[in-house]
C-alpha positions in Angstrom: 0.0 0.0 0.0 1.4 3.4 -1.0 1.9 5.9 1.8 2.3 8.9 -0.5 5.1 10.3 1.6 6.0 14.0 1.0 9.6 15.0 0.8 11.6 18.2 0.1 11.6 19.6 -3.4 15.4 19.7 -3.3 15.7 15.9 -3.7 15.0 15.9 -7.5 17.2 19.0 -7.9 20.1 17.1 -6.3 19.6 14.1 -8.6 19.3 16.4 -11.7 22.5 18.2 -10.8 24.3 14.9 -10.5 23.0 13.8 -13.9 24.0 17.1 -15.5 27.4 17.1 -13.8 26.8 20.4 -11.9 28.8 21.0 -8.7 27.6 24.5 -7.8 24.4 26.0 -6.5 24.1 29.2 -8.4 21.3 27.7 -10.6 19.3 26.4 -7.6 16.6 29.2 -7.7 16.0 28.4 -11.4 15.8 24.7 -10.7 13.5 25.2 -7.8 11.1 27.1 -10.1 11.3 24.3 -12.6 10.7 21.7 -10.0 7.7 23.6 -8.7 6.3 23.9 -12.2 6.7 20.2 -12.8 5.0 19.3 -9.5 2.0 21.5 -10.5 1.8 19.8 -13.9 1.7 16.4 -12.3 -1.2 17.7 -10.3 -1.5 15.2 -7.5 -4.3 15.2 -4.9 -1.7 14.6 -2.2 0.1 17.8 -2.8 -2.7 19.9 -1.2 -3.8 20.4 2.4 -7.0 21.9 3.7 -7.0 25.1 5.8 -9.5 27.4 7.5 -9.1 31.2 7.6 -11.1 34.2 8.9 -11.1 37.1 6.5 -12.0 40.7 7.1 -14.5 42.3 4.7 -13.8 45.9 3.5 -16.7 47.4 1.6 -17.5 44.5 -0.8 -14.2 42.7 -0.9 -12.2 40.3 1.3 -8.6 39.4 0.4 -7.8 35.7 0.1 -4.6 34.2 1.5 -1.7 34.3 -0.9 -1.2 30.5 -0.7 -4.8 29.7 -1.6 -5.4 27.5 -4.6 -9.1 26.8 -4.4 -11.9 28.1 -2.1 -14.1 25.2 -1.1 -16.6 26.5 1.4 -17.3 29.9 3.0 -19.6 30.9 5.9 -20.2 34.5 6.8 -19.1 35.3 10.3 -16.0 34.7 12.5 -15.9 31.0 13.4 -12.2 31.0 14.3 -9.5 29.0 12.5 -10.1 25.9 14.6 -13.5 25.3 13.1 -13.2 22.0 11.3 -16.0 20.5 13.4 -18.3 23.4 12.7 -17.8 23.0 8.9 -18.4 19.3 9.2 -21.6 19.8 11.2 -23.1 22.6 9.2 -21.8 21.7 5.7 -22.1 17.9 5.8 -24.5 16.0 3.6 -26.9 17.9 1.5 -25.8 21.3 2.8 -22.5 20.7 0.9 -24.4 21.3 -2.4 -25.1 24.9 -1.5 -21.8 25.7 0.2 -19.5 24.7 -2.6 -18.7 28.1 -4.0 -17.3 26.7 -7.2 -20.5 25.1 -8.3 -23.3 27.6 -7.9 -21.6 31.0 -7.3 -23.2 31.5 -3.9 -21.8 31.6 -0.4 -23.6 30.2 2.6 -24.9 32.5 5.4 -25.5 30.6 8.6 -27.1 31.6 11.8 -25.5 29.2 14.3 -26.7 28.4 17.8 -23.9 28.4 20.4 -24.0 24.6 21.0 -24.6 23.6 17.4 -27.6 21.6 18.6 -30.3 24.1 18.0 -31.9 25.4 14.8 -29.6 26.4 11.9 -30.9 28.9 9.3 -29.4 29.1 5.8 -29.2 31.7 3.2 -27.1 32.7 0.2 -24.9 35.6 -0.9 -23.8 36.2 -4.4 -20.1 36.7 -5.1 -17.2 36.6 -7.6 -13.5 36.1 -7.3 -11.1 38.5 -9.0 -7.4 39.2 -8.4 -7.3 36.9 -5.3 -10.2 38.7 -3.7 -13.8 37.7 -2.9 -16.1 40.4 -4.4 -19.6 40.3 -2.8 -22.6 41.5 -4.8 -23.7 43.6 -1.8 -21.7 45.5 0.8 -20.7 43.7 4.0 -18.3 46.3 5.4 -16.9 45.4 8.8 -18.1 41.8 8.8 -16.0 38.7 8.6 -16.2 35.5 6.5 -14.6 32.1 7.4 -13.4 30.1 4.5 -12.2 26.6 3.9 -9.6 26.4 1.2 -6.8 24.2 -0.1 -3.1 25.1 -0.5 0.1 23.5 -1.6 1.9 21.7 1.2 5.2 23.5 2.0 8.1 23.0 4.3 9.3 25.3 7.0 11.2 27.4 4.4 8.2 27.9 2.2 9.2 25.5 -0.5 6.6 23.1 -1.9 6.8 19.5 -0.7 6.5 16.8 -3.4 5.4 13.2 -3.6 8.2 10.7 -3.1 7.1 9.0 -6.3 7.4 12.2 -8.3 11.2 12.5 -7.9 12.2 10.8 -11.2 9.6 12.8 -13.2 10.7 16.1 -11.8 14.4 15.3 -12.3 13.9 14.7 -16.0 11.8 17.8 -16.3 14.7 19.8 -14.9 17.2 18.2 -17.2 15.0 18.9 -20.2 14.4 22.6 -19.4 18.1 23.1 -18.3 19.4 21.9 -21.6 16.8 24.0 -23.5 18.1 27.1 -21.8 21.6 26.6 -23.2 22.8 28.8 -26.0 24.6 27.3 -29.0 23.3 23.8 -28.5 25.2 21.0 -30.3 23.8 17.7 -31.3 24.7 16.2 -28.0 22.6 18.8 -26.2 19.7 18.3 -28.5 19.8 14.6 -28.1 19.9 15.0 -24.3 16.8 17.3 -24.6 14.9 14.7 -26.6 15.8 11.9 -24.2 14.9 14.0 -21.2 11.6 15.1 -22.7 10.6 11.5 -23.4 11.6 10.4 -19.9 9.6 13.3 -18.4 6.5 12.3 -20.4 6.9 8.6 -19.3 7.7 9.3 -15.6 4.9 12.0 -15.4 2.3 9.5 -16.6 3.7 6.9 -14.2 3.5 9.3 -11.2 -0.1 10.2 -12.0 -1.0 6.5 -12.3 0.6 5.8 -8.9 -1.3 8.7 -7.3 -4.6 7.4 -8.6 -4.0 3.8 -7.4 -6.8 2.7 -5.1 -6.0 2.6 -1.4 -6.6 -0.6 0.6 -9.9 0.6 1.9 -11.0 1.6 -1.6 -10.0 -1.9 -2.9 -12.1 -3.5 -0.2 -15.1 -1.4 -1.0 -14.8 -2.3 -4.7 -14.7 -6.0 -3.8 -17.7 -5.6 -1.6 -19.7 -3.9 -4.3 -18.6 -6.4 -6.9 -19.6 -9.4 -4.8 -22.9 -7.9 -3.5 -25.6 -10.4 -4.2 -28.2 -7.7 -4.9 -26.2 -5.5 -7.3 -22.8 -7.2 -8.0 -21.6 -9.7 -10.5 -23.7 -12.5 -9.1 -27.0 -10.7 -10.0 -25.7 -9.9 -13.5 -24.7 -13.5 -14.2 -28.1 -14.7 -12.9 -30.0 -12.3 -15.1 -27.8 -13.1 -18.1 -28.4 -16.9 -17.8 -32.1 -16.9 -16.8 -33.3 -14.3 -19.3 -32.1 -16.1 -22.5 -28.6 -14.7 -22.5 -30.0 -11.2 -22.7 -29.3 -8.5 -20.1 -31.9 -5.9 -19.5 -32.9 -3.3 -16.9 -36.5 -2.9 -15.9 
């Protein structure tokens, strides 16, 4: 079972420098940008983490955190940043359909009871997102909004962390782009670029496939559904053999 361990983005940079025969660090900023771009192109679910943040609203706008990638849910009011249980209680189940700000363009307005056991009233507020800001359709100056968003996972120095199974792909991406940057390329440089590009394409597809591999619990669930006597393969085989080798749905 894959653990999907996250490691420093400097690991593929070290391997790329060894492959290129580079023994200095003056190109490290350039290579870090290349590695970050490659990790974003691989686009793994495991490179994100979920955060909560309380934002101040000035006139009709609230500035989103600089590290935000996608806003998932928003609730007007100051719920604090340790509010995972509140979002799970209020926005669970069917309520999630009206709080996903990327599906219907509306925020959720919630009137919460102090204990979360009383009545909860719902409403909606129109909005748009421009230039990393939430622009409300109507003024809410002086109010606050609590958002649930996802961001890239980073280390203590602010560099993106990458999946352990992405190292080879990112290494070949760095080698490819590093050779492309050279002036006066000879046939050896061009051959190296072609090889690196082919390896990047192959390793990128492999990394995406590994990221989408079913976990053990998902495999067990698939087996359970497959062997379910009411809806699995057994029912299909029974209908196929008893209905004259013809499968139908009624």
